[in-house]
C-alpha positions, 0 to 999 in steps of 0.5 A, spaced: 432 213 875 430 211 882 423 214 881 422 209 875 420 201 876 421 196 872 416 191 870 419 184 867 416 178 865 420 172 862 418 167 857 423 161 857 423 155 851 427 149 853 428 143 849 427 137 853 433 132 852 428 126 849 431 121 844 425 123 840 420 129 838 414 131 841 409 128 837 413 123 832 418 118 832 424 122 829 430 123 833 431 129 837 438 132 836 440 139 835 447 137 833 446 133 827 446 135 820 441 139 817 434 136 815 437 129 818 432 127 823 425 128 819 419 124 818 413 125 814 409 128 820 414 133 821 413 136 814 406 135 815 404 130 810 397 128 810 394 122 814 399 122 819 397 122 827 401 125 833 403 120 838 405 123 845 412 123 848 411 120 855 418 121 857 417 129 856 410 129 860 414 126 865 420 131 865 414 136 865 411 133 871 418 133 874 419 141 873 412 143 875 414 139 882 421 143 882 417 150 881 412 149 886 407 148 882 400 145 882 400 139 877 394 138 872 391 131 873 389 131 865 393 132 859 390 136 854 393 139 848 390 145 843 392 147 836 395 154 835 393 156 828 398 161 824 401 161 818 409 162 817 414 159 813 417 155 819 410 151 821 409 146 816 402 144 819 399 151 819 398 150 826 402 148 833 400 143 838 401 146 844 397 147 851 393 153 852 387 152 856 390 146 861 397 147 862 401 141 866 403 146 871 400 153 874 401 158 880 408 156 882 415 160 884 422 160 884 426 163 890 432 167 889 436 172 892 436 180 890 441 185 890 440 186 897 441 179 899 434 178 901 430 172 899 424 174 893 419 169 890 419 170 882 412 168 881 411 163 875 404 163 872 405 156 868 409 151 864 406 148 858 408 142 853 409 144 846 412 142 839 418 147 836 418 150 829 423 149 824 429 153 824 430 158 819 437 159 816 439 165 812 443 162 806 445 166 800 440 171 801 435 166 801 431 163 807 432 156 808 429 151 813 432 146 817 426 141 819 430 137 824 428 142 829 420 141 827 417 138 832 422 137 837 419 137 845 419 144 848 417 146 855 415 153 855 416 157 862 412 163 863 413 168 869 409 173 872 411 180 871 414 181 878 422 181 876 424 188 878 431 188 875 436 185 870 440 182 876 433 179 878 432 176 871 439 173 871 438 170 878 432 167 876 434 164 869 441 162 872 437 158 878 432 155 873 437 153 868 440 149 874 434 146 876 433 144 868 440 141 869 439 137 875 432 134 874 436 132 867 430 135 863 435 139 858 442 141 858 439 148 857 445 151 853 443 158 850 448 158 845 445 151 842 438 154 842 436 149 847 434 155 852 431 161 849 428 167 853 424 172 851 424 179 855 417 183 856 419 190 859 415 196 861 416 202 866 412 206 870 413 211 876 413 208 883 406 209 886 402 209 880 398 203 878 398 204 871 403 199 867 407 202 862 407 200 854 410 193 854 416 192 849 418 184 848 426 183 846 428 177 842 434 174 840 438 174 846 443 168 846 447 169 853 445 171 860 450 177 860 446 180 853 440 179 857 442 183 863 445 188 858 438 188 854 434 190 860 439 195 862 439 199 855 431 198 854 430 201 861 434 207 860 430 208 853 424 208 857 426 212 862 429 217 857 422 217 853 418 218 859 422 224 862 422 227 855 414 226 854 416 222 848 411 216 846 413 209 847 411 204 841 409 197 843 414 193 839 418 187 838 425 188 838 432 184 838 439 185 841 444 187 837 451 184 840 455 188 836 452 195 837 450 193 844 443 196 843 436 193 842 433 194 835 426 195 832 423 189 829 416 190 828 410 194 831 405 190 836 398 193 835 395 188 839 395 181 841 395 176 835 389 172 834 391 164 834 384 161 834 386 156 839 382 150 838 382 143 842 387 138 838 382 133 835 387 128 834 389 127 841 384 126 846 384 128 854 389 123 857 388 122 865 394 122 869 393 118 875 397 119 882 401 113 881 404 116 874 405 123 877 408 120 883 413 115 879 415 121 875 417 125 881 420 120 884 425 119 878 428 125 880 435 123 882 438 130 884 435 135 888 439 142 886 437 145 893 439 139 897 445 139 894 447 146 895 446 145 902 450 139 902 456 142 899 455 148 904 455 143 910 461 139 907 465 146 907 466 147 900 468 154 898 462 158 895 465 159 889 467 152 888 459 151 889 457 156 884 462 152 879 459 146 881 451 148 880 453 151 874 456 145 871 452 139 871 457 134 868 462 137 872 458 136 878 456 129 877 464 127 877 465 131 883 459 128 887 461 121 885 468 122 887 467 125 893 462 120 896 467 114 894 473 117 897 469 120 903 473 127 902 469 133 899 476 137 900 480 132 896 475 132 891 475 139 890 482 140 889 483 134 884 477 134 880 474 141 880 482 144 880 487 139 877 482 135 872 478 141 870 485 145 869 488 139 865 482 138 860 481 145 859 489 145 856 487 140 851 480 143 850 477 136 852 470 136 854 469 134 862 462 130 859 467 126 855 471 124 860 470 116 861 468 113 868 473 108 867 478 114 868 474 117 873 475 110 877 482 110 876 483 117 879 479 115 885 484 109 886 489 114 886 486 119 891 485 113 896 493 112 895 494 119 896 490 119 903 494 112 905 500 116 904 502 111 898 504 117 893 505 124 894 501 130 891 507 131 886 506 124 884 499 125 884 499 130 878 503 126 874 499 120 875 492 124 873 496 127 867 497 119 865 490 117 866 488 122 862 493 121 856 493 113 856 488 108 859 493 105 864 492 103 871 494 107 877 498 101 879 502 101 872 503 108 872 506 108 879 511 102 877 512 105 870 515 112 874 517 108 880 513 112 884 512 107 890 513 110 897 519 108 901 515 105 908 521 101 911 522 104 917 530 102 918 531 105 911 528 112 913 531 112 919 538 111 916 537 116 911 534 121 916 540 120 921 545 121 915 542 128 914 542 130 921 549 128 922 551 132 915 547 138 918 549 140 925 548 147 925 541 146 922 540 141 928 542 146 933 537 151 931 531 146 932 530 148 939 528 155 937 525 154 931 523 146 931 517 146 925 522 150 920 528 145 921 523 139 921 520 141 914 527 143 912 530 136 914 524 132 910 525 137 904 532 134 904 530 127 905 525 128 899 530 131 895 535 125 896 529 119 895 526 123 889 520 124 893 519 117 894 519 117 902 513 117 905 512 124 908 507 122 914 511 116 916 518 120 915 516 126 919 513 121 925 520 118 925 524 125 925 520 127 931 522 121 935 529 122 933 530 129 935 527 127 942 532 123 944 
């Protein structure tokens, strides 16, 4: 197996999170009811003209910038002509001859933890087709998807393994999230990847026969499909069997690629310039304004998390969950404490919401602000961790303020020094044997006394102040 080299290229289609479709004013949303968002243009009624979605153009420019690409100063569209059930016009409006971004790269780490540049040929803007649904042995069409805005990202064929493919797609998905281009969820169809794979002997120039793999719905299945198809190619080459140029799909139940159709050559789509959309000049001001609209820089954030000593696994969770990251980052900067934000947002809050199957993106800003108040109280010693866990549950389940919850459960800390001194003296006088051990194991004795104090006050004694007072008493 080590004598053979994989040559992998990936075509990614991502649905832009625009409110309307690419060339019509219909709502663009893949969560709505079937055929709910359909205009006359979407089903190719005659006499209607396309209008370009400016927001999508701006987002494509942002992506080109993050992928280190040359950005075109002209917006030109073409017609890709073919006839199929899901294409009501008989052509797709796309960019063939003048993509909005060309010649870029994305840097990943390979299996050896070495930096590698995955080359990206181009990105271009286009419209989606209708969605085919198999129902009662019939093919039904959902035109909600017809005309939804897409950006296609075409890599070069310098991906060398399933590991590199997944690393590339993972980082690409993070960039799509952090530039707020798309939620890029494979399970919802807002990110779709087609794998092109061929195999050749190391040292030879001639490429092997290429196979395309479609219908991949997760990064795990992409990894499995590449590894399975690689083994099939190597086996065929060793047995001197011909490899058929074909389109295949991944069967998740059988864990294997399944032949769909033979590819006898490149299809002729008879591209022509789109006559209803004249060339649009993109000024430097327009391009720069689009680039400056990027709120989050994924690479800078990764560096920021590292500099603030956020654990690598926590960083990975945050980079892969943009909704969680936005809450974490907001809280961490409000309290100026990344460690505390990690504990209470990434661990406590996520765990709490997971139990209730409650999406993090639906957690309101008002409740997040209450958590910030709670964490400030925690830092000031007004409440303790035990109180914090109860408070965060109440914040989630009710709309109550932190102050109301503290009053309701009588969580106010005892901070009166006379009261605390009196309670500590009671514990000390009642535990002479324990006090006699202070010289040999001071830390353990002090913790045990504070534990008894907490038990006596039901956790209301201020722990920091109590420890300070105890040390002063034991010095005398």
